[in-house]
C-alpha positions, 0 to 999 in steps of 0.5 A: 603221858609223854613216850620216852625213846632211848633206843637208836634202833627205834623206828621213829629215830630211824625215820628222823635220820632218813628225813635229812635226805630229800627223797624220804622227805618228799615221799613222806611230805614232811621236813625237819625243824630244829631249834627253839626259835625256828619251832616257835616261829612255825607255831606262830604262823600256824604250821601244824607240827605233827611231831615234837622230839624233846631232850631236856638234857640239851635245853639251853634255857627256861622257855622250852616247857612253854613251847612244848605245851604250845606245840602239844596244844596245837596237835603235835605228838610229843616224844622225849629222847635221851641225850645220845638219842637226840644227838643221833637225830639232830643236825646241829653241832650244838643242839638245843633239845628241840626237833619237830616234824612239819608238813611240806607245802606248795604255794603257787604263783596264782595263790600269791596275794600282792599289794599294789606295788609289790616288792619281790625277790626272784632267785635262780638255781641257788645251790647252797642251802645256807645261802638260800636260808640267808637269802630268805632271812634277808628278804624278810628283813627287807620287807619283800612280799614274796620270794620266788625260787626258779629252777632250784638246785637245792630243796627249800625244805633242806634242814640247813635252809630252815636253820639259816633262815632262822625260821623265816621260811614260815613267814615269807611267802615262798614259791618254786616255779620255772623261769619261763613261767615266772617271767610270764607271770611277772609281765602279766602283773606289770612287775618290772624285773631288775637283774644283777650281773657284773657285766651291767653298765648301770650301778644298782644305786642309780637304778630306779628300784621303786614301784612294782619290782622283782629283784632277780639274783643268780646262782653262786657259780654261774650267776644269772642265766642268759634267759634272765639277762636277755629278758630282764627290764634292766640289769644292774651291777654292784661296783667291785673295787678289789681283786674279787669280781663278785660277791657271795650271792647272799651278800649281793642280795642283801646289798641290792634289796636294801638299796631298794628299801632305801629308795622305797622309803 
């Protein structure tokens, strides 16, 4: 029998609200996954959801019961919330009545399984969770073998990262590490680094983006650090014809990755 929770003072409700912040997430070793598509992708990748909170009054379609059964069969404890109670714990403006708690994970560089000519994305100090989520989604669409987050400013388990990635967070191998360690690892694997900067002389379309490659993108405000600009094998730029001197980092990432996809065939 599913336990129903209607009180906003219930300890589980209070804990869910706390999990919006990084410190409680890290202390508990879990994070929130909201939405049908995101939860479905987590289950498809074998993520062991510990809890699933549902509110039928918010459901948008007819597929939710099957998803709930799938989560329960996979070991998730299911709770039903009243409409107002679910609105309290949801972080979306228009929730769809599904919110799960999933365990955090930590993948290391040494644990990455790479093909013969890996195609990687390295991002440095990305500040906005929405941008990081969009970047993950783009990396998945481009067929990147892994995304490496260097010196992160935002938490990879931020709810907005999960949302903006549309659950791709669960399918793209994701590593968090320091820039120096990442560079040393890339060199040990003979993976070329191509850094993007408006100051580069080489256009991204004329650079050779085939073979073992790591595309390196910088933060929204400052771009890439001197460390990456100094040590990258090649720097490239995206031509800017208007008054703007740079693109949103997520958009610049998409443009660069798909030029590599074009060249790689």
